[in-house]
N, C-alpha and C positions, 0 to 999 in steps of 0.2 A: 983245129977241129973243123970238119966240113959242116956246111949247112945242109938241111934237108929241104929240097926244093919240090914243090908240087908242080908237075909238068902236064898232068892230064887228070881227068876225072871220069868216073863211071857211076851211073845211078839208075835205079828204077823204083818208082813209087806210084802211088795212086794218081798222081798228076802227070805221069809221063814215063815212057819206056827207056829214056836216055836223057843225057844232059840238055840237049837242045829242046826237047819237049817239056821237060820240067822248068827250064828257064822261061819258056813262053807262057806256061801256066802261072808262074809266079808274077810275071809282068801283067798278065790279064786278070789277076785276082781270082783265078779259077780253082775252086776247091776239088779235092778228090774224095771228100767225105760223103757217104751215101749209104744205101741199103746193101747189106751183104749179098753177094751173088754166088761166090764159090764156097764160102764157109757155111756148112749146113748146121745151123744153130737154132735152138729154141727162141733165141732173142732177135732173130732176123728182122722182125717188124718193129722192134722196140729200141734197139741200140744201133745207132749209125756207126759205121766203121769206114776206114780208108783202105779199101782193097786195091791191089794192083789189078788192072783191067785185062787180065790174061789168065786163061786156064793153065793147069800144069802142062798139058800137052802143047799148048802154044809157047809156053816158056821153054820147054825142052827143045822145041824146034828152032828157037832163036840161037841156041848155042850147040845144037847137035848132041846133047847129052841124053842119057836114058830117062824115059818117062817115069821110071820107078824111083827116081831121086826124091827126097823130101822137098817140099816147096821152098823151105829156107835155102837149100842148096841150089835150087833152080834160080831163085832170085839173085843169089850171090854170083852165080856163074854169068848171068846176063850183065851185071854191073862190072864185074872184073874183066869180062871180054871187052867192054867199051874202054875201060881204063888202059889196058895193055895193048890194044889193037895197033896203034900207030908204030909201036916199037917191038912187036912180038918177036921178030927174028933177031933183032939186035940184043934183046935181053939175055939171050943164051950166052953171051960173052961176059956176063957180069954175075957177081954174087947177089942173088935176088932172094928177098924174104917175103913171106905172106903172113900178114897179121890180120886175122879175121875174127870178128866178134859175133856172137849170137846168144840168145837166152833160151830159146825153145827147142833147139836141135831139130830132130825128126819127129816132133810131137804129133804132127798131123797124121803121119802114117801109124804111129803108135796108137792113136785114138781109133783109127780104123781097125787095127788088130784087136783092140779091146772089145769093140762092138762085135766083131766077127766071133771072137771067143765066147762072149756071153750069148750070142745067138746060136752058134754051133761050133763047139771047140774042135771038132774033128776036121773042119774045113779051113782052119787058120794056117796061113803061111807065115811062120815066125821069122822068115828072112826079112820081112818088112820092118822089123824093129832093129835090124843090124845097124842102122844109121841113126839110132835114137839119140845118142850122146852129142853134145855140142861140138866136141872135137871131130866127130865123124864128118860133119858138114864141111869143116875146114879142109880135111884130108881129101874129100871128094873133089873139091874145087882146085886145090893145089895140084893134085894129080892131073886133072883135066888140062891145066895150063903149064904143066911141066915145071912147077916151082918146087925145089927140093933143098935149097941151101939152108933155109931156116923157115919152119912152118910152126905157127903157134895159134892157140885159140884164147881169146879173152872173154870172160863172162862175168861181168860185174854189174848186172842189171842194166839200167838205162844209160849208164856212163860207159858201157862196154866198148863201143867202137871209137869213142874219143880216147880211151886208154890204149887201144890198139894203134892209133895214129901216134900217140905219145911214145909208145915203146919203139915203134918203127923209126921215128925221128931220132931217138936216143941212139939206136944201133947204127944209123947212118952217120950221125955226128961223131961217134966214137970209132969210126973206121971199120966196123964189123960187117957192114953190108954196103953195096954200091947202089942198090935199087930196092925199093919196098912197095908192095901193094898193101894198103892198109885201110881198114874200115870195118864194115859189118853188115849183117843181114838178119832179118827175122820175118817170119810169116805169121799170119793169123792162125789161131788154134782155139778150140773150145777151152782148153786149159787156161790160156791167158784171158780170154773174154770172161769166162765164169769167175776166174780168180779176181780180176779187177772189179767185176760186178759185186762180188762178195765184200770187197773193201768199200763199196758204195762211193766210188769216185768216177763212175762213168756218166757222161752226159747223154740224156735221151734226145738231145738236139745237137746240131753241129756246135762244137766247142767255141768258147769265147775267152781265149787267154788274155789275162791281165785286164779283164773287165770286172767292175765291182760286183756284177750280178752273175759271174761265172758259176757253172754248176758241176764241172768235172771235165774229164778228157774223153776223146775218141781214140780208140785203138786203131793203129794203122800197120801196114807191112811194107817192106821194101828192102833195098840194099844201096849202100853208098860207099865208094872207095876212092881214094886218091892214089896216084902214082907218084912216088917220091924218088928223087935221084940226088946223088952227090954231084959236085962240079964236074968231075972227070966223066961220069956216065952221061951227064947232060951234053958235054962237049962232043963225046964220041958218038952219041945218038943224034946230034944236031937238034936237041930238044931245047925248048925255051921255057924258063921258069916263069910261072905265073905269080907265085908267092912262096914264101918260106914258112915252115912251122917254126916261128921264132920264139915261142914261149909255150909252156905247158905246166900244169900242176895238178896233183891229185891230193885230196884231203878227205878225212872222214868226219862226218858230223857227230858221230858217237852219241846219238840221241834216241833213235827209234828205228825199228826194222823197216817200216814203210812210210815214215813221215820225216820231213825236215824239221830241224829245230826252229822255234818261232822267230828267232832273229837271224837265221841263216848262217850259223857259225862256220859250217863246212864250206858253204858257198863263198863266204868272204875269204876264207883261207885259200881256196882254189884260185879265185880271181886275183888276189893280191900276189900270191906266189908266182902265178903265170906271168903277170906283168913284170915282176921283179926279174924273172929269168929272161924275159924278152928285152930287158933294159929299157922299159918304157914307163912313162908316167900315165896315170889314168886319163889325163887330158889328151894323150896321143891317140887313144882309141876313137875311130870314126864311126863304128857300127858294132852293136852287140846283138848277136843272134841268141836270144834268150832261150833257156830250157822251156819255159812257158807252157806248161801242160794244160792249163785251164782248171786245175784243181784249186780249191780254196787254200790249202796248205802250201803247195809249191809256189804259186805266184806271189803269195804274201811274203814268204821267207826269202825268195829270190829277189823280189822287189825291194825289200828292206836292205838286203845285202848290197845290191847295186847302189842304192841310195847312200850307203855308208862309204863304199869304195870310191865312188865317183863324186861324192860330196858336192852337191850344188851345180855340177856341170855334167849332167847325164848325156852320154852320146846318143845318137839316133839308135833306137832299139826296137826290136820286134820279135815275136815268136812266129815261126813258120809252120807250127803244128796244126793251125787251122786249115792248111792245105793238105798235109800228108798224114794227119793224125799222129799219134805217138807211136813211132816205129820201134820202141823199146831198144834192143841191142843194136839196131841200125841207126838210131837217132843221131849219134855223134858223127857218124860217117856221112849220112845224108846232109847234115847241117854244115859239115866241113866243105862239102861240095857247094852248098849254097853260099857259104862265106867266100869261097874261091871265086864264084860267079860275081859276087858283090864287088870284090876287088878288081876283077878283070874288066867289069863293065861300068864301074862307077855308079852302082845302083844300091838302094836300100829297099828291101821288099816290105810291103805293108802287112800289118797285123790284121787279119780278117775278123770281122764281126765285133770290133771294139765299139762300145757305145757310151759306157759310163766310167768316169774316173774312179779308181780304187781309193777307198777312204783311208787306208793305212799307209800309203806312200804319196809323195808329193810330185810325182812325175808320171808321164804317160807314154804310150808307144806310138810309133809312126803308123798311120792308118791309110796313107795314100802312097803310091809308087813315087819314089824320088830318084830322078835320073840326073846325069851330068855332074856327078859328084866326084871328088877326089877321095877315094877310099884307100888309105894307106895301110890301116891296121884294123883287123876285125877280131873281136873276142867272141868265142863261142862257148856256151855253157852246156854241160850235160851232167845232170844230177840224178843219181840212182837210189833205189832201195838199198837198205843196209847202210845208209849215210854216205855212200860212195859218190864224191863230188869231183868232177873234173872240168878243167877249163883249158881251151886251146887259144893261142894267139897266132893269127896268120898275118904276115906282113908282105906288102907288095914288093916285088923285085925291082 
């Protein structure tokens, strides 16, 4: 059975337009959370968000695609382009798959159509809803980069792109593909902002994951992808593996549509099964990239689950959502890129704005940048609505 090696990454978030820029922001503790600039919303002055600092026109120019694409597709294309660029010509010689996640599809354009329709139905261009579905985003980007051997869309809420990486790794391990581009993208929309606000889980200030006085999450947008190869493709492309996707697991909390169980049942199952598949003990993990949204429910249940699985020896842990906001379907991909950077550079990224120890757990997060470390194994959590819980384990080559 072949291993699935991560050989490159591609990313765009509120803290940077590529891997180098995002890495610099993480090291500098520079957040991307602020006032909405491109999303036209009633809540602009009340709810901070983590927008990518580019207009749709600017995003389209980065990849040469049509300005009419939904913003989610534009973000996806930017990150995929970075991930595949060093090997673009060579990939034509391999079986390549595209595993892309999102949750909002082309909702931004659909919202514009709806407003136009209510203002003046006669002037509506219904072609703007042609790419409304989540799968349409994947197809646009796959066509742009000539990927056709296997193309699929994953949409399991906030665990979506972790699941896309999981599926890609499985297909490489089982000899069904040589190369895979896996991750996800999501853009800001009124639909998601209003929806999360209705759930009363948005923070009116920059979020404080794993702080006892946390008030909720900040929504973000972006895209994150990893380029996976088997040994033969790596050799023929003269690529160097950074780490492998050594373990993964998906479990369902089976508790509530939008909340985790109080004790993190699904969280514990996902983490323990991912460790088992990787052939690792909890003590082998050097860094946990927490799901850590900043909501009362998520951080409590995840914190308790980590406390049980790692029983008395909690690895260095942090949430990076204080930088990027919660990018929903992109979160697992974005944080897999961050996990890869942690391994490649021997760094643990600080958890922003932590001040007060949580009362219901006995451990706390890393709050300052830690460098010069030997990071062999990273565990990354992505827990979504519907109880969908996923964990990835990345292991240094």
